[in-house]
N, C-alpha and C positions, 0 to 999 in steps of 0.2 A: 765118879766125877773127879776131875783133876784138882789138886790142891792149889795150884797157882792160877786157876781160871778166874778167880775173883780179882786178881791184880792185873791192871791194864798197863803194862810197861811198854813204852814204845821202843822200837828198834833204834840203834844208835844213829843210823843214817837218817831215819825219819825225824828224829828229834833235831838233828843238825840242820836238815833242810827247812824245817819249820822255823827255826831261829833265823836262818838266812832269809826266808821269805819275810819275816817281820822286819828285819834290818833293811831289806831292799824297799819294802813298802814305806818305811819311815823316811828313807832317803828320797824316794819318789815324791812323797808328800811335801817334804821340805823344798825340793826343786820346783814343784808346782806353786807353792806359796811365793817363792822368790820370783818366779816368772809373772805371777799375778801382780805382785807389787811393782815389777818393772813395767808391765803394761799399763797399770793404773797411773803411774807417774808419767808415762809417755803420752797419754791422752790429754794431758793438761798443757801441752806445748802451745805456744802462740801460733796462730796461722800466718803464713807468709803470703803476702799479697803478690799475685803474679801480674797484675795490671799496674803499669807505672802510674806515677802521680798525675801525669799529664793526661791520663785517660787512655782510650784505645789508640794504638798506633797502627797505621796501615802497614801491612806486610805483603809479601807476594801471595799470601794465603787469602783467607776470607776477609772481605771488607767490613763485615759486621763485627766479628769477634776476634779476628786476627789469627785464628787457628790454621794450622798447616795441613790438616787432614782433608784434602780436597779430592773429590771424585768426579770423574767426567760423567755427564748426563747424555742420554741418547739424542737430545735436541741440539747438541753442539755446545752447550754451556757447561758450567761447573756447579757442583753442590758441596757445601760445607758439611763435613761429617759430624761436627760438634753442635752447630746450631740449626742446620738444615737450610740455611739461606742459599738460594740459587742466583747465580750471577753469571755475567759474560754470555748470556744466551744469544744465539743468532736469531735475529728478528726477521727471518725471510718469510715471504708470503707464499710458501710452498703449501699447496693443498694436495692431500693424498689423492691418488686416482681411484676411481670406482667405475662401475659399468656405464653410468650416465655420462660422465666426463670423457671416458675413453672413446666412445663411439660418436661423439659430436663432431 
């Protein structure tokens, strides 16, 4: 049996890399703590009111909520993407054709 088998001496590169890993982990942990502190203080900001003091103001968008995300609807009207309100609907008395009305 070898006389030096009882000693577990690391190679120079292995020892160096282990020290670097410990240093990098310590820096990473410090950055994570700083980011956690920054995010924790950012959550306590006061909310900014988006609706003016006078209440809802009509815009070219939705008459209910004033949002500008408007989508066309197949019936000819418009639908608000924020609140779901449907407005400017064409109120025509068009009845779809079927076999009964087609052959009369």
